[in-house]
C-alpha positions as CSV (number, residue, x, y, z in Angstrom):
1,X,62.9,13.7,-49.5
2,X,60.4,12.0,-52.0
3,X,57.5,14.9,-52.2
4,X,54.9,12.2,-52.0
5,X,55.8,10.7,-48.5
6,X,56.6,14.5,-47.3
7,X,52.8,15.6,-48.3
8,X,52.0,12.0,-46.8
9,X,53.6,12.6,-43.3
10,X,52.2,16.7,-43.5
11,X,48.8,15.4,-43.9
12,X,49.1,13.0,-41.1
13,X,50.3,15.4,-38.8
14,X,47.3,18.0,-39.5
15,X,44.7,14.9,-39.3
16,X,46.5,14.9,-35.7
17,X,46.3,17.9,-34.9
18,X,42.3,18.4,-35.9
19,X,41.9,15.0,-33.3
20,X,44.0,16.9,-30.5
21,X,41.4,20.0,-31.3
22,X,38.7,18.1,-31.1
23,X,39.3,16.3,-28.2
24,X,40.4,19.6,-26.3
25,X,36.8,20.8,-27.2
26,X,35.3,18.1,-26.1
27,X,36.7,18.2,-22.9
28,X,36.1,21.5,-22.7
29,X,32.4,21.2,-23.4
30,X,32.1,18.6,-20.6
31,X,34.4,20.5,-18.2
32,X,31.6,23.6,-18.7
33,X,28.7,21.1,-18.3
34,X,30.3,20.1,-15.2
35,X,30.5,23.3,-13.9
36,X,27.1,24.7,-15.1
37,X,25.8,21.6,-13.5
38,X,27.3,22.5,-10.2
39,X,26.2,25.7,-10.1
40,X,22.4,25.0,-11.1
41,X,22.7,22.6,-8.3
42,X,23.5,25.1,-5.6
43,X,21.6,28.1,-6.9
44,X,17.9,28.6,-6.5
45,X,17.3,28.3,-10.5
46,X,15.2,25.0,-10.0
47,X,14.3,25.4,-6.6
48,X,11.2,23.6,-5.4
49,X,8.2,26.1,-5.2
50,X,5.0,23.9,-5.8
51,X,4.3,20.6,-4.7
52,X,1.2,18.7,-6.8
53,X,-0.4,15.5,-5.7
54,X,-2.7,12.8,-7.4
55,X,-6.3,13.5,-5.9
56,X,-7.5,10.9,-3.4
57,X,-10.3,10.2,-1.4
58,X,-8.6,9.8,1.9
59,X,-5.2,11.4,1.7
60,X,-5.5,15.0,3.0
61,X,-3.4,17.2,0.8
62,X,-2.5,18.9,4.0
63,X,-0.8,15.3,4.6
64,X,1.1,15.4,1.8
65,X,2.4,19.2,1.8
66,X,3.6,18.4,5.4
67,X,5.8,15.6,4.4
68,X,6.8,17.4,1.1
69,X,7.5,20.7,3.0
70,X,11.1,20.2,3.7
71,X,11.7,19.9,-0.1
72,X,10.4,23.6,-0.7
73,X,13.4,25.7,-1.3
74,X,15.6,22.7,-2.5
75,X,16.9,22.3,-6.0
76,X,15.4,19.8,-8.1
77,X,19.0,18.4,-8.9
78,X,19.9,18.2,-5.3
79,X,16.9,16.4,-3.7
80,X,16.5,12.9,-3.5
81,X,12.8,11.7,-4.8
82,X,13.6,8.4,-3.2
83,X,14.0,9.8,0.5
84,X,10.6,11.4,-0.4
85,X,8.8,8.7,-1.3
86,X,9.3,6.5,1.7
87,X,8.5,9.3,3.8
88,X,5.1,9.5,1.8
89,X,4.7,5.8,2.4
90,X,4.7,6.5,6.5
91,X,1.3,7.9,5.8
92,X,-1.3,5.9,6.9
93,X,-3.3,5.4,3.6
94,X,-0.4,5.6,1.1
95,X,0.0,2.4,-0.9
96,X,2.5,3.5,-3.2
97,X,4.3,7.0,-4.2
98,X,6.1,8.1,-7.0
99,X,7.9,11.7,-7.0
100,X,8.9,13.1,-9.9
101,X,10.9,16.5,-10.9
102,X,8.9,18.7,-13.2
103,X,11.5,21.6,-14.6
104,X,11.6,24.1,-13.5
105,X,10.4,24.3,-10.1
106,X,7.7,21.4,-9.2
107,X,7.6,18.5,-7.6
108,X,4.6,15.7,-9.3
109,X,3.8,13.4,-6.6
110,X,1.5,10.4,-7.6
111,X,-0.1,8.2,-4.9
112,X,-2.2,5.1,-4.4
113,X,-4.2,4.6,-1.5
114,X,-5.4,1.7,0.5
115,X,-9.1,0.8,0.8
116,X,-10.2,-0.3,4.2
117,X,-11.8,-3.6,4.2
118,X,-12.5,-4.2,8.0
119,X,-13.1,-3.1,11.1
120,X,-10.7,-4.0,14.1
121,X,-12.0,-3.8,18.1
122,X,-9.0,-2.9,19.8
123,X,-8.5,-4.0,23.4
124,X,-8.8,0.0,24.7
125,X,-12.7,-0.2,23.1
126,X,-11.6,1.7,20.0
127,X,-12.5,0.6,16.5
128,X,-9.6,1.1,13.5
129,X,-10.4,0.9,10.0
130,X,-8.0,-1.9,8.6
131,X,-6.3,-2.6,5.2
132,X,-6.3,-5.9,3.5
133,X,-2.5,-6.6,4.2
134,X,-3.0,-5.9,8.0
135,X,-1.9,-2.3,7.8
136,X,-3.6,0.2,10.8
137,X,-5.4,3.3,8.6
138,X,-7.1,5.3,11.4
139,X,-9.8,5.1,14.2
140,X,-13.3,4.5,12.6
141,X,-15.4,7.5,13.8
142,X,-19.1,6.6,12.8
143,X,-20.2,6.2,10.2
144,X,-17.0,5.7,8.3
145,X,-16.7,2.0,8.3
146,X,-20.2,1.1,9.2
147,X,-20.8,-1.4,6.6
148,X,-17.4,-3.4,7.1
149,X,-16.9,-6.7,8.6
150,X,-15.7,-6.6,12.4
151,X,-13.0,-8.3,13.4
152,X,-12.6,-9.1,17.2
153,X,-9.4,-10.6,18.4
154,X,-9.2,-12.9,21.8
155,X,-5.6,-11.4,22.5
156,X,-4.7,-7.7,23.2
157,X,-4.4,-5.4,20.0
158,X,-3.4,-2.1,19.8
159,X,-2.9,-0.7,16.4
160,X,-0.8,2.5,15.3
161,X,-1.9,4.4,12.4
162,X,0.3,3.0,9.6
163,X,1.9,0.4,11.2
164,X,1.1,-4.0,11.0
165,X,-1.2,-5.7,13.2
166,X,0.0,-8.7,14.6
167,X,0.3,-11.4,12.1
168,X,-2.5,-13.5,14.1
169,X,-5.2,-10.6,13.3
170,X,-3.8,-10.1,9.6
171,X,-4.7,-13.6,8.8
172,X,-8.3,-12.8,9.6
173,X,-8.5,-10.1,7.1
174,X,-8.8,-12.2,3.9
175,X,-12.3,-13.7,5.5
176,X,-13.3,-10.2,5.8
177,X,-12.8,-9.3,2.3
178,X,-14.7,-12.3,1.1
179,X,-17.7,-11.5,3.6
180,X,-17.6,-7.8,2.6
181,X,-17.5,-8.4,-1.4
182,X,-20.5,-7.1,-2.7
183,X,-20.5,-10.1,-4.8
184,X,-20.7,-12.2,-1.3
185,X,-23.4,-15.0,-0.9
186,X,-26.5,-12.7,0.7
187,X,-26.5,-15.3,3.7
188,X,-23.1,-14.0,4.7
189,X,-24.8,-10.1,5.4
190,X,-26.0,-11.3,8.8
191,X,-22.2,-11.6,10.0
192,X,-22.4,-10.0,13.1
193,X,-18.4,-10.1,13.9
194,X,-15.4,-12.2,12.8
195,X,-13.7,-13.9,16.3
196,X,-10.1,-14.5,16.3
197,X,-8.8,-16.9,18.7
198,X,-4.9,-16.5,20.2
199,X,-3.7,-19.3,17.8
200,X,-5.8,-17.9,14.8
201,X,-8.7,-19.9,14.7
202,X,-11.6,-18.1,12.9
203,X,-15.4,-18.2,13.9
204,X,-17.9,-16.0,12.1
205,X,-20.9,-14.9,14.6
206,X,-24.2,-14.4,12.7
207,X,-26.6,-12.1,14.1
208,X,-29.2,-14.9,14.9
209,X,-26.6,-16.4,17.3
210,X,-25.0,-19.1,15.1
211,X,-21.6,-19.7,15.0
212,X,-19.3,-20.7,11.9
213,X,-16.2,-22.0,13.0
214,X,-13.9,-22.1,10.1
215,X,-10.6,-22.7,12.1
216,X,-7.2,-21.8,10.2
217,X,-7.5,-19.4,7.7
218,X,-7.3,-21.5,5.1
219,X,-9.6,-22.9,2.2
220,X,-11.6,-19.9,3.7
221,X,-13.8,-20.2,0.7
222,X,-14.7,-24.0,0.9
223,X,-15.5,-23.8,4.2
224,X,-18.0,-21.0,4.1
225,X,-19.8,-22.5,1.2
226,X,-20.3,-26.1,3.0
227,X,-21.1,-24.1,6.3
228,X,-23.5,-22.0,4.6
229,X,-25.3,-25.3,2.7
230,X,-25.5,-27.4,6.0
231,X,-27.3,-24.0,7.7
232,X,-29.6,-23.8,4.5
233,X,-30.5,-27.2,5.0
234,X,-31.8,-27.1,8.4
235,X,-33.4,-23.7,8.2
236,X,-36.1,-25.3,5.8
237,X,-36.4,-28.1,8.5
238,X,-37.2,-25.4,11.1
239,X,-34.2,-25.7,13.2
240,X,-31.9,-23.4,14.5
241,X,-28.1,-24.2,14.9
242,X,-25.7,-23.5,17.7
243,X,-22.9,-23.8,15.3
244,X,-21.4,-25.3,12.3
245,X,-17.4,-26.7,12.8
246,X,-15.9,-26.4,9.3
247,X,-12.4,-26.5,10.8
248,X,-12.1,-29.5,8.5
249,X,-13.6,-28.6,5.2
250,X,-15.2,-32.0,4.1
251,X,-16.0,-33.4,7.6
252,X,-18.5,-30.7,8.7
253,X,-19.7,-31.0,12.4
254,X,-23.3,-29.5,13.7
255,X,-24.9,-28.6,17.3
256,X,-28.3,-27.6,16.9
257,X,-30.0,-25.4,19.4
């Protein structure tokens, strides 16, 4: 056999051997890594011992600790951060929740909370703090929420902390946001309450007794500005109004007292 051919075959054989050895080495590393992962996952090396949470104004650390208590002792490699985030979202004031693993033994919880924008008069007489999206936050214990607009529905409403109120009531909350805004027209400071009819029609009762009837919860800012302009005109003339009907923004009706 030609020596050149023999040398070539030997070189190819050695190259194949090195490739097989490399492949076996990589496979060995993968198996070792898998075994190590399974062992770490079942051991207490990465067991959760500490839960940290962002500081918030209304979400008590005790609430977060209670929800996260089931994770204590569980391995960071085994627990589901998604399940814990879902559980945290059940807390009334939690708007968003993100949970991160911080090795070796810590869970880092990052929270964003709801801001109350209104008070809601429930049918049992309790007054609830409400988020803008219609989520019931908690019963308002004075003086908490004293400066927020009061929404009074005509239908029975029984809020549950952390759950949504009816759609009819929820649609009134953007109006509460407008009234409660720091830059809102100062004439709205005399708003006594926001009444919600069974059909969802909105009426602002002013402290002087005048009603601003706004109808369905559309074009609220346009309706408000038109109604307030009419009120100003009559006040300059020394007239008191029983109501201004701005159900249709460009066709206002007025009834003097």
